[in-house]
N, C-alpha and C positions, 0 to 999 in steps of 0.2 A: 878546760879548753880540752878536747877526746879529738887526735886525729889516726888518720892512719894513712897510711902511702901503699896503694896499690901497684905493683913494680909490673909493668912489662905485659899492659892489654892492650886488645885490638878496638875498640870503642865501632858498633854496628860493622864489623868487619875491615876497618878502615887501616893504617899504618900503625906499629905499635907506639906506646907510649906509656906513661902513668896516670892513675886519676887519683887524686888527693882530695880526702874526706876531713873534714873538719865541724866540729857538730851536727853532722846528720845531715852536710850540706857538701856537695860537691865544692872544691874551690882549686881558685888558679895555681896555686901554689902554699906550701907550707909558711905557717905564720914564726916570724925569728924568734928564735930559741926554744921552739916545738920540737920534741923526739918524736916521732910517730911510731906507732906498729908499723910494720912490712910484713905485705900479705905479695907472695908473690904470684903474677899473672900467667907464668909460663906463653906467653904469647895467645894468651885465649882468648874469645870475642867477648865482648864488655855488650850486654842488651839491657836495655829498662825489665826490670821486675815489671808483673803483669798486674791487672786487676781485671777477678772476675767479677762481673755486674749480674749475677742473678744462679742466685745455687739454693739447694733447701739443705741443709746439714740435717734435719731434726728428722729425716725420712730414710737416710743412709744406713745401707748394711756395709758398709764399705770395712773390711776385716770381721766382717759377724760369717758364721757357716751358711751355705748356699740357702737359699729359699727360691723353691719352687714357687714361680709364680703363675697364674691362673688366667686363661685367655681374659680378655678383657677390650669391648668396645664402643665403652663411651665412658662420660668423665663422671658420671652416680658409680660405676663399676669400679674404674681407678681410684676414686675416693674410700670405696668400699676394701679395697686392697691396700691401702695405707693403715688402715684402722686394725686389717688382721695382721698386715706384718709389725705395727705398732707392741700388739698384744701376747706375738711370737717374742717380740727379742727381750732379752733378759739382761744385757749389758745398760745400765743407763745412757739416757738421753744424752745426757752433758756429756759423756766419755766418748760415745759414739762422736757425735758432735765433734770434739777435739780432734780426736785421732782423724778424720777426716781432713780439719783444716790445717791442723799439723802438716798434715801428708800435704796438703795444698804450698805450702811455706816451702817445702821441701824442693818443691815442681820449681819455684820460682812466683809464685803469687804473693804481693804483698799487701793487698785489700780485698774486701769482698763486701757485696751486700747477700745477706742470708736472711732468707722467705722461711719463716717456720708456723705451720699450723696453729693456729687457733680455733677449736670447738669444744661443744658440750665434751666429748669425750676423753680431751688431751688436757682440759682447762688452758692454764697456761705455761702449762712442764717445758715445751718447746719454749718458752721465749726468755723461762730460766734458768734452762738446760743452755739454753746459746750465751748468755751472761758468764754463765760459768766457763764455759768453755773459752769464750772471750777473754776473760781474764785469767787465765792461764798462758794467753797467745801475745797477751799485753807487752810491747816493743819487737814482736816478731811480723805482728799482723794486726790489720787494720779491718773494724769488722762494724759493720752499717748493717741494723737490724732492721727487719719488715716483719710486723704482725700479719698470717697474712689466712683470710678465711677460705682455706680451702672448700671446706662444706657448703659454701654461700651464707649468704647475709640473709634474707629475706626466706630462704628454703631452710634452714636452720634455726628456731629458737634459740638464743643464750647465746649466737655468736655476736650481736652489736656489743651485747653487755660488754663480752670478753676485750671486743676492740676496743670500747670506751675504756676499759680500765688500764689496757694496754698504755695508751696516748696518755690517760690522765695522770697514771702513777709515774709517766716517765720513764717505762720496763723499754721502750721499744725507738727506735729514730723517724722509725714509718709508721703508715698503716696499710692495709694492700687491701684491695676489691678482688672481682672474678665476673667475668663475664655478664654484666648487668642484665643484661635484656632476653641472653640467651639459658644459660647456666640456673642464674640466679631469677627466670622469671619474671622479669619487672619491664617497663617500659619501653618500649621503641628505642629510648633515650637513654635508658639506665638510671632513672631522675632516683629512684627510692633509694635505690644501694645510695650513690651520690649523694643524695642530699644528704647520710650518716657520714660519708667519707671525708666531704669539704666543711662541715659541720665539726668534725675530732680534726681539722688541719685548721682552720680560723680558729679553734676556742684552746688548741693545747700546741698548737705551733710544730706538730710531725709533717714527715713531708706523704706525699700520697707514692704507692706502685702498682696497678692494678693489672695483671693479669688478664689479656684482652686474648683468646682462643676463637672465639667467633669467627667467622668470615664474610663477605658480602653485609649487605645493611645492617646484619643483626650485628654484628661489628665496628662497621662503621657508624652508624650513629649513639652510639654511646661514645667513639673516639670522639666527632665531633662537637660531643656535649662535652668533654672532659677539656676541648681546647676554650669551647666560649665559657666553662665556668670558671678557669684555669684563672683567665683575663679579669673575669668579672669579679673575681676574688683576691686580684693583685698575688696569685699565687706562682705566676711564671719563674721557670727553673725550679722548681719545690716536686713539679710532680712526673713520675714515668710510667709509661705502657711497656710493660711484660710481652712478647710476642707478639702480639700486632700482626696476626696473618690474613688479617684483611689487607693488610699493606702492600705485602707483592701481588697481590689478584692487581694494581694499579698500572697502570704506563700514560706512558706520554703526558697529554695534559692535566688527566685527572689525579696522574702522582704527583704534579708540581705545583697542583692545587692543593691538596693536602699539605704535602711539606712545607710549602709556604704558609699555612694554616700553624701547623704544630712550630713551627719556627717562630711565628709571632708570639705563640702562646707558651715557649719555654718549656713545652713538651718533650722527655726526652724518650728514647725506645731502647727496649734490649732485646738482642736476638742471641741466641743458641745455638744456631745452624744445623737447623734437625733434619733438614732436607734441601733439595735443590728450590722447592717449589712454595716449600714456608718460611726462609732465610732473606730477611731484609735485603731490600738494596741498597745497601748502606755508603757505598760509596754516592749514589745519588743524593741522598738520602745527606748526608753529614756536606755534599755540596751545596745544598741549599741552607743549610746553616744549623739542620736538627741533628742533637746530639744523639748516636749512638754506641753504645756496651756491648759486649761480649759475656757470654756466662755460659756454668757448669750444664746446668737447669739440676733435676734429678741425677745422682750418684749413686748407682746398685741397689734403689729401692725400688718398691711393689712394679712402680709404673712400667721397670726397664732393667735389664740386668747389664748395661752398660754406663759409660761413666767413669771417670778417672779423677777430676778435679785437677788437671794438668792443664789450662791455660793456652803452654805452647800447643802441645798437641790439640786442643780447640781452633786454635790459630790456624793449625794444622787443617783440623777437618772445614773451616769456615773457606780457604783456600779450595780444599776439593768442593764442597757442594756450591760453588762459585765458580768453579771452571779456572780458577786463577792460575793464570802460564806465566805469566810475564816477570821480570824479576820487580815491576814496580807493581803487581796484584798480589805477586807473593809479602812484600814488602807491606803492602794497607794490611793485611789480615793480620801482622805482627801489632800494625799501628793499633789498630783500633783494639786488639788485645791490654795494650800496654796503657795507649794516651783516649781511648772510646770511654771507657770505662772510669778512668781518673777524672774525666773532663764530669762523668755523671755522678760522680760520688763528692765531688767537689775535691779533688786533691789536687795541689800543685803535679806539673808534669815531669815525670822523671825519663828527661831527655839526654841526660849525661854529660849538659853544659853547663859551666859554671852558676851557680847559685841555685842549680836543683838539688831537688832529695838525692843523696847517695842509695839511692835504692836501683840494684844491678844484678844480674848473674851472669857467672862467666861458665863458657862452653866451647870444647876444641868443635873449630869449624872453616869452612873457607870463608862466608858470605853469609848475610842476613837470610836471603832467601833458602840458599839450602839448609839453614839451621830448621826455618819452620818447615821444609821436607821429611828432612832425615830424622828431627827431633833427638839432637844428642843427649845424652845425659848431664843435667843442672849439676856443674861439680860446686860451683861456691854460688850462693846465694844471700846478699847484702843488704838489709835494713838502714838507714842513716847512718849510715859508715859502719857499719858491725856487722860481721858475719852470721848470721843466725843459721845458714844452715850447709854442712858440706858433704858431698857425695851419698846425697841422698836421705842423711839423716839431719835431724837439730841439734843444732850447737848451745850447749848450756851458755 
């Protein structure tokens, strides 16, 4: 039995109390006869650690020499930039992915859904590199992996075979898709790409996570088709759509109808809060039963010099893009980063209640909304009752 007493902490900025972790879970008290390790909280705020529901660790240049990005205005141009950056990097992909994900842990992330590109130019290097990075972080970070066809499925010969291999050999937890009707050049409902993806899901039991950047009818057609096929295949709760930029364009009865369809189909959505007009209306969606997660997306990749894999900062950006002003609005942003992603990944809720995972972070601060705004340093990060990071560095 492993027990730790975290003394003098303030859950969610409330009154000072103690937290007791026993074998990875929070408990109401110490078992009789058990001598715990003791960690002094010093009156700091305890908050749940966070879940990054959408990140691309294979593309990152985090910690690498500066990369001067070329102008790009279309998805094919951005994809070409990915290849250029990949060929310029001398640090192995596994090392770059580990460096980024280790940094995420020190900022209070307990789990990620990580997308890695599969294409003939890379083979399965991203998949194997991510597995290596995840193994090194076992016990500190839960990693759910997605084989992602950034170069398209129909438009790039060989991608379908790589997705199939990754699923057949159980190298990933999920297979991805990308803009079936737009970028990939399929039918209006994206049936050609979806035939492959749902075939893999039914044959090999993998989850599905489809990037959908297309707007208007070009995005809504495949999104509605995804919902219909999910229900027909009995895959409710196993399909996610990332970005879904066509959804923020809707309002009123149209948004209500789509939300009801997605909730019935059990389809989850992820947003990365890229801008005020592209962020998902997460409050309305969640109120109607749609699971929504928050993610980092790319971090210092060929697409953008921005990003830091800090989910507290991402909650701050979510507040900024949605004009969060009240304490409730700001707390909603933190809760999406903590609980929305956990629900999407099928993880238990880390809400600091007895019986929940002993996964939390300690920060100096006044209250939860102020933490979201001011982004204090993560002094301590706890995973399953054990300190995994302190003052910005992993703990051995």
